[in-house]
N, C-alpha and C positions, 0 to 999 in steps of 0.2 A: 504493500499500499504506500509506503513512504516514498516520496518523489525526491525531495531535497534539490540541491543545486549542482550535483556532480556533472550533469550533462553540459553545464555551462563552461566547463573546462575546455570543451571542444568549440563552443560557439558562445563566447562571453557576451554579456550585455554591456553596452556603452553606458558609463555612469555608475558601474558597479565593479568591485574587484573580488576575485576569489580569495578565500582565506585558507592558509595552510594550517596544519596542526599547531605550529609554533605561534601563529597569529591569535589563536583562540585562548584568551586569558580567563574566560568566564568559568570553566569547569571541565573536568575530565569526562563528564557524562555527555559532552557535546562532540559530535564527529565533524570533520572539516566539510563534509558535503551537506551538513544540516544548516549551516549559516553562511550568509553572504553579507558584504558590506556595501551599502549604497553611498555614492559620492555626489549624487545630484538628485533633485526631485524626480527627473525623468527616469533615472536608473531605478529609483525606489518604485515608481509606478510600474515600470516594465518587469521588475523582479516579482512583484505581487501578481501582475498579470500572467507571468509565466506559470506560477503555481496554480492560479485560478483556472487557466485554460486547460492545463494538463489534468487537473482533478475533475473538471467538467466532462472530459471525455470518459471518465470512469464512473460518472453518475453521482458525483459529490459536489458540494459547495465548499467555499473557503470564506471564512470570516477572520477578523483581525482582533488582536488584543495587544494594546500598548503597555509596556512595562518599563520601569526605571532600572530594573536589574533582573537577572535570570536566576531561576532556582531549578533544582533537579526534580522537583515535583510541582504540580499545579492542582490545588484543591479549591473547591468552592468555599466561600467564607464560613459556612456552617460547620465545616470540618477542620477549621484551622485552630487547633487547641494546642498551644505549645507545651511540651514536656508531658503530655498525657497520651496514652493509647486510646484511640477513638473507636467506638463501636458505631460504624457508619449507619447500620440499619436502625439502631436505637436512636441516633441523632435525628434521622429523617422521620421516624415515627413520632418523636417528641415535637418536632417542628410541625407535622401535620396536625397533631392534637392541639398545639398552640394556636395555629391558624383557625381550626374549626371552633375552638373555644372563643376566639376573638369574634368570629362571625356570629355565633349564637348570642354572645353577650351584647354585641353591637345591635343586632336586630331586636333583641328583647328590650333593651333600654331605649332604643329609638322609638319603638312602638308605644312604650309607656309615656315617653316624652310627648309624642304626637297626641295621645289621648287626653293629655292635660291641656292641650291648646284649645282655644275657642273654635267652634265648628267652622267658622269662616276661614281659618288658617290651615286647617287640616288638609284640605285638598291641594294646597300648594307644596306639600312636602311628600317625598316618597317614603313608603313604609317597607320598601324592599332594598336591601343593602346593595345588591349587584345592579339593580336598576339605577340606584343612586350613583354608583361608581361607573356606570356605562361599560361594564365588562362581564364576562362569564366567570364562574367560580374558579375554573381551572387556570384562568389567566392571571389570577391574583398573585400566586407565589413568584413567577418570573418578573412580574411588574414590581413587586416589593423588593426583589433583589436589586433592580436597577435604581430604586429609591433608597438604597442603603441598609435594608434589612438583611440579616444573615440567613441565607436559604441554601438548599442543595443545588441551586443553579449557578452557572458561571457567566459573568458579564462578557460579552464580545460585541464588536461593532462591525458595520460594513462600510465604513468611511475611512479612507487612508489617513486623512489629516486629523480626524478625531483620535484615531489609534496613536498617531505620532504625538498629539497633544498630551495624552495620558502618559506617554513615555518621558515627556519633558517635565511634567509637573508631578509633585509628590504630595501625597496626603499626609497632613500632620496628624499624629495620634491625638484624640480628644484629651483635654486636660481633665484631671480628676476634679469632679465638682466639689465646691466648698460646702461643708455641712452647715445646716441652719444654726447650729450652736457656735461654730467658728466665726461666721460672718452673718450679720443680720442686715447687711446693706440691701441684698436682693432677696426676694421671696424664694423659697425652696424650689418652686416649680420653674421660675425663671432661670435659676442657677442650673437646674437639670437640663433645661433646653440649651443653654449656652454651651454646655459640655458636649452636646451632640452635634454642634455645627460641623459641616463639612468644610474644612479649611485646607487649601492647597498652597504650596509655594513652588516657585520656579526653581528647578534644580541649579546648583552651582557646579563649577568645574571640579572643585575638590571633593564633591560627593562621589566621583568616580573612584577616588582613593578609598573613601570610606566604605564603599561597597566591596572593595577588595581587601579590606583590612585583615580579615581572617587569613587569607592566603599570604599576605605580606608577613603577618606575625608568624606563620608557619615557616617561612623562609628564615626568619630570625632565629627561631628555635633550632632549625637544622644547622644553621651556622654555628650556633652556640655549642651544640653537641659535637660538631667536628672539631671545634677549638679545644674543647675539653679532652677529646681523644688525642689531639696533638700534644697538649700539655702532659698527658699521661705517658705517651710514648717517649717524649724528650726527657722526662724525669725518672724513667725506669731504667736502672743500670743493667737489668737482667736481659734486656732486649738487645740482640746483636746489632751493630751499627748499620750494616747493609739492610737488614729488615726494618730497622727504625727509619732509615731514609725513605724507603719505599712507602712505608705506612704514612709517614708524615706528608710525602708528596701526594699520595692518594687523597688524604683528608684536605689538603690545600686545593686540590683540583675540585673537590666537592664544594668547598667554600666558594671558589670562584664561580662555579655553576649556580649555586643558590643565590649568590650576590647578583649575578646577571639576571636571574629570574626576578629578584626583588626590585632591581632597578627598572626592569621592563614593566612590572606591575605599577610602580610608583609614577613612571613617566607616561603610561598609557592614558589617553584622554578619557573623559566621561562619555559613556555611550547610552543611546536609547535603543530599545528593542521592540520590534513588531513581530509578534508571533502569529503565524498563519495556521488557523485551526480548521481541521477537517469537519464538515458538518453534513447532515442530510441535505439533499437538494430540495429547494422550495417548489420546484416545478415537477409535474409528473406524478407518478404513482405514490411517492412518499408523502404527499399531502394527506393529513388526517382531518383537518378542518382549516378554515381560513386563518392564515398566519402561522399555522403549525405544520411541521414536517417531522418525520420519524423514519429511522432505519434500524438495523439490527443492533447498533451500538449507542445511539443517542436520540434525544428529542431536541428540536430546534424551534424557537419561537421568535417571530419577527414582531417586535413590540409595536412598531408603527402600523401594523395591520390589525392589531387586536384592541388598540385603545384609540380614542379620538385624539385629534391634534391638540386639544387643550391640555392633555398630558404632555407638556412642552418638552420636558427633559429627554424622554426617549426619542422624540422626533428630532430634537436638536442634535443628539448624539448618534443618530442612526442606529438605534440600539437593538441588539439581538440578545438572546439568552439560550444557553445550551445545558442539557442535563443528561448524564449517562443513564441508560436504561436499567442497568443492573448495578445497584449500589450496595448489594449485600457483600460484594467484593470491594477491594480498595478502589474508591472513586477518584483515582488520580487521572487528570486529563492530559498529562504530558504525552501519552501515547497518541493523542489526536493532533499533535503538532506536525505539520507537513514541511515546515521550514521556518527559519528565523532570519529577519533582516536587521542588521546592525547599522546604526547611524551615529556619527559623532554628535554629541549633545549640542555643540556650538553650531553645527550645520543644521540640525533639526529646528533649533530656535530661529535661526536665520530664515529657513524656508517657511516657517509659520508666520513670521513677521509680527507686527504689532497691531494687527487689525482687532477691532472691537469684537469681531466674530469669534475670536479665540481668547477672549477674556473669561475669567472665572464666572462672572455674572451672566455671560451668554451660555457657557457650557453647562452651568448649574443655575438655571433661572430661579429667582426667588418665588415664594408663594404668591407674591403680588402679580406675577406674570404667568406662573404655572398653575392653572386652575385645577389640574389633576392632583398636584401636590397639596393644594388647599383642601381638596376633598379627602385625601388620605390623612392629612393632619387633623381634620375634623373628627375622624373616627376615634381619636384619643379621648374625646369627651365621653365616649361610651365604653371604650375598652383599653385597659392598661397593657394588654398583650401585644399591641401593635406600636412598636417604637420606631417612628419614622425620623431619621436624622434631618435636620433643617440646614439648607445651604446658607 
């Protein structure tokens, strides 16, 4: 199934260059035919088109995911629990129960609320949750994923520049909310809301080094081990001189090798990454209903086809969501990657420019502009189970 970029060794794309194993600093889990580096916007477009075209001949689609760094795994947000072994089926079952409880609680409280209104006002309000939201019940989880709720779905997009934007900008971790006892300046609810804001910052060049800090530290540790061995050999009178010389030379060669690797890691620029994700095809027999497609390995949802355009965020971001069919096993989406395109961060920022179109306020419209987000936020008045982060 995997296509990669190996064929481009014979017919390279102008505006891209092939990477050798020595060029790949991101991790040993990446093969040289899995990743290519784009040097121009035209090269980026053509490299994505190369994978899209070839996968279309096999009956698959290709979507994109922009990331500021690469990992050897790719899990949906629901399963990202650091330091703990995750029971994937249990996580998904709990999520389904949580959503169902939120739906029941919302409908129950909403109906009671409507009954308390004067007769003249009752007809202006919906008493059906999904009629109010303008979507079907199955459409709610992938939509919630795109609005920041942790679900078993993975965010992807079908717009090159939106994918590139997400690889240039980094989400800040929400700050721990102040307790009511510590600070009484803000009401507890307001403080809770502020803590959930989606705040992004434009990456800086030195973040490339930060992302590789673990590998740089590993080089330092190897150098330290080699130096300790040299000290041992030189101070041990029981080792013959010719053996001592050979062992010391060997360790110094290792030190030189690790030093070269360290220098390379420290001098390498910060990169952006666009992951090309294999998906079911939206046309033909894979369609299960409008906006949905499924094959033997995954379900795909085109959010722009299942929600009205007043849900502005998914329409702005050309949003899709994908979910593996069998999550009783390890739901790692890394196996769905058909290729990765690497771009220097400085190039990516230059290509995107300073247009208002790519501002945070445009990529993440506020509830003032995003009517769908306003509706989702209004559900919190009825259910505490739906935590919608606010941009």
